[in-house]
N, C-alpha and C positions, 0 to 999 in steps of 0.2 A: 446422521441421516444416511440412508442408502442411496445408491445411484438412481434407483427407480423412483424414490420419493423426490429427489431433485428434479428428474426429468418431468415428473408430473407437475411440479411447480413451474418449470420452464414453459411447458405447454400452455399453462394458464397465464403466462406473461408475468409471473411473479418471481423472476430470478433474483437471488440475493445480490446486494450491492458488492459484497466482498465474500469470496468463497475460497476454501482450502480443500484441495483434493489430496488425500493422504493415503499412500500405499502404492504398490507396484502393478496393479492389474491394468494392463494397457488397453484392452478392448473397450471396457466401460469408460475409461478416460477419453478415448477417441470419440466415442459415441456422445459423451457429454459435450465435448468441444464442438462437434458437428451440429448438435441440436442448438447450442447456445449461439453459434456463429450464424445460424439461419435466422435468428431474431433481429439481427442488426443489418444495416444496409451494406452492400458490397463495398469493400475497401475500408470498412469501419472496424476491422479486427487488427489490433496491434499485438505483436509478439515480442517478448523480452526474455532474456536468459540471464539469470543472476550470477552466472559465471563470467559474464561479460559486462554487465552494468550493475550499479548499486541499487539497493532497495530505495534509497532516497531519490534516485533518478526515476525509478518506476513510479513512486508516489507523486513526484512532480508531474510526470506525464499524465497520471490519472486525474490530477487536479486541473490540468489544462482543458479548456473548452475547445472543442473542434468547430471550425468554421463550416465544415462540410457535412457533419452528421451529428444529430442530437443524441443518438444512442451509439455507444461504443462498447466493444469487448476488448479488454486488455488481458492477454494470456501470458502468465509468467512461469517459465520453466525453471527447473533446478532450484526450487525455493530453498533447499537445504544449504545452498552456497552462502546465504545471508547470515547463517549462524556464526556466533563469535568463535574464534580459535585461539589456541595458546593461552596466554594469561587472561585474556578477556573471557574465555570459556571457563577457566578456573574460578574467576571472580563471579561469574554467573551462577556456578554451582554452589558457591559459599553463601551468597545473599541475593535475593530477588526483590524487585520492586513490585508495586501494585500491578504493573503491566506484564509481569511474568518474566523479567530478565533485566538486562542492562538498560532500563527504561529511559535513561537520559540521553542515550546516543541518538544523533540526528537520523541515523539510518537503521536504528534498532527497533525493538518492539514498541517503544514509546511513540515513535513517529507513526508506526502502523496503527497503534491504538487511537491516536489523534485523528487519523484519516477515517478509521472505522466509525468513530463517533460522528463524523461529518463528511460522508462520502459525496462525491460529485454526482449530481443528478444525471441520470441517463448512462452513467459509466458502470460497467460490471467488471470487477477486478478479480481474476482467478489465479491463485497460486497453486502450482503443481509440484508436490513433494513426492516423487516416485522412486527415489534411490533406495530407500530402506523398506524392509518387510516387517510384518507384525510378529514374527517368530524368531527364535534363535538369537544370534549375536546382534542382529539389526534392531531388536526390539528397543533397547535402551536408546539407540540413536534416533529411532522414530519418535519415541516419547520426548526426547529433547527438542526435536523439530516441532512437535505439537505444542510444547510449552512455549517455544519462541513465538509461535503464531497464535497463542491462546486468546488474543484480542478478537480473533475472527470467530464469530458465533456459529456460522454455518460451515460445518465440516463434513465431507463425504469420505468414508473409509472405503478404499478400493482394495479389498483383500483378494488374494489369489483364489480362484474358484476351485472348489472340490471337483473331483472327476465326474461325479454324478451331476452336479450343477452344470459343468461345462458340456456334458453330453446333451443335456436338455436344450441348452442354448444352441449347440451345434445342430441339433435336429431342426430347430427353427430356422437357422441360417441356411441349411441345406434345402428346406422347403421353399424359402424365399428365392434361392438361386435356381430352383427347378432341378435339383440333383437328387436322384433316388439312391440312397445308400443302404446296402445290406447291413443288418444289425451288427454283424461281426466286423465289417469294414468300418463302421462308425466307431465302435469300441477301439479298434486299432488306431484310427486317426486320433482319437482323444488321448489314448495312452502314449502313442509314439511322440506326440507333441506336448506331453506333460500337462494336459488340460489347459494349455495356454490359448485362450479363445482368440486372441489377436492373430496368432499364427494359424489356428484352425480356420478362421474366416478367409485368410488368404488362400489356403489349400483348397477350400471348398470352391472358391472362384476358379481355380485352376482345374479342379475336377469337373466342373460344369463344361469347360471347353474340351477337356480330354475325353470324357465319356460320350459326348455327343448324343445325349438322351437315353443311353442304356443304363442299366443298373450298375452302380459302382460296387466292386467286390474287393475282398482282402488283397488279392494279387495286384489290383490297381493301386491300392494305397502303398504297397511295398515298392511298386515301380515308380511312383510319382512323388511321394513325400520326400522333402530334402533329407530328413533323418532316415534314409533308406535302410541303414544298418539296423537301427532300433526297430524299424517297421518289419524288417525281415526276421528279426528275433521273434516278434509276435506272430508272424506268419508261420514260423517253425512250430510254435506252440499249437497253432491252429491245425497244421498238417498232422502233427503227432496225435492231437486229439481226435482226428478223423482216421488215424492209423494208416495214413497215406505215406508209405515208405518212399516211393519214388519222388514225390513232391518234397518230402522232408530232406532227402539227400540233395535234391536240386537246390533247396534254400541254403543248406549247409555249404554247398559249393559257392553260392553267391556270397555268403558271410565270409568265407575263407578268402576269396578273391578281393573282397573289399577291406580285408585286414581287421575284421571284427574280433574283439576280445572274447573268445568262445566261452571262458568261464562265466561271463555275464549272461550269455544265452542260456547256459545251464542253470543259472540262478532263477531266471524267469520260468524255465521248465519246472524247476523244483516247486515254485509257488503254485503253479497250475495243478500239479499232481498232488501236492499236499492238501490243497483245498478240496480236490475231488475225493481223496481218501477220507478226509474229515467228514465230508458229506455222506459218504458211504457208511462210515462208522456210526454216524448220528441217525442213520435210517431215513434220510431225507429223500422224498419220492418225487419232487418236482422242483422246477426252477424257483417257484414262489416260496417254497419251504426253505430252499437254500438261501435265498435273499433274506428272508426274515430271520433265519438262524444266525447267519454271520453278522447281520446288522445289529442284532441284540448283543453280540459279543464285541461290538465296536470295530468290526472289520468292514471297511468300505465295500459295498456290494450293491450294484444296480442290476436292473432286470436282465439285460443282455449278457452281462458278465456272469450272472447266476446261471443263465442258459448255457454258457460255455462250460462252466464247471459241471453242470448237470449232464451235458453231452459227453464230457470226458469220463465222468463217473459211470455213465451208461455204457460206454464203449469198452471200458476197462473194469473188470470185476475187482472185488476187494483184494483177492490174492495177487492179481496182476498189478494193481496199484501199489501194494506193499513191495512187490518185486521191482516196480519202477523206482520206488524210493531207494531201494538197496542199490539199484543200478546207478542212480544219480550220485549216491554216496561214493560208489566205486569209481565212477567217472570223474568226480571231483578230486578224488585222491590221485587218479591217474594224471589229471591235468596239473597236479602239483609236483609230480615227479621231476627229477632232474632232466632237463632237455627233452620234454615229451613232444611228440608230434600231435598237436591239439586236434587237427583234423581227423587223424586216424582214430584217436581216442573217442571223439564224438561220433564218427561213423560206426564204430563198434557199439556204442551206446544205442544209436538209432536202430541198427539191425537187430540187436537183442530185444529192444523194447517192443518193436512191432512184429516180431516173429511169432 
């Protein structure tokens, strides 16, 4: 089930008796917790951490009837901590019971399955397993956690948001906060914070106070976002896309003073100009065509990002873009030389590029 489906059930007063939140996406997890806590009386929310208490203690608490509230929310963090370790984990891998693991243990899946079959009326028990991701090395660990809690029928997968999805959500959050964001500034905010909506929500709240009702632009993001170095890299891309030499050199100065790793800035620039050159070579005439073309190729591309590529392609002709790629290659080689002055190498690149 998705977080939206769960929230729809919660709003109808049909929250599941036992729920597993699986995955690292923090914003939706916080939203679920907030919505579910609103359904129970004040003071009827109990929080446990399985790094500090056992699963058996949590289940005992869930079975206890409260004298003060008929409805309770029991929120359990670090659900992965209950998984068997060492020899117990090896035994679990070799043979599993009907409950999905070492079912006979008093604090294992067997005890959880027994509770799921007969949950306490009025109590909602939520397990939060947020340590592992759905991709890469974490995938097997996540699958093991899901197997341990397999007795729970209601599972919400909280996957990390794609950039395009996070951007749509960020637009909604900005509108709710009364913040007017320039399209490029919104892209910069999403990219600088790696599409982490929980962090984006915090920064939008700060921007609402910082901007004071005026429109937020790229320079505001670079000045205010904690990851100012990464933000400044994107601002450099933006300035070069406008062929604004003075602003580009100013941003380079900021990056240098903050100790930014300049080859990383060059890598971002390479991506921007490579996409613009590909758009030129494909004969794409609008941001819409660029978005459709790269999306079909499997390259993430949303509207305003496509507009950025289009603007860069419009301001640099194909010969200039080809020259830019050659300059990037030469600059990259220069940055790899023995004891190079990275700032001087990047200044030469900027001056040649916008000349």
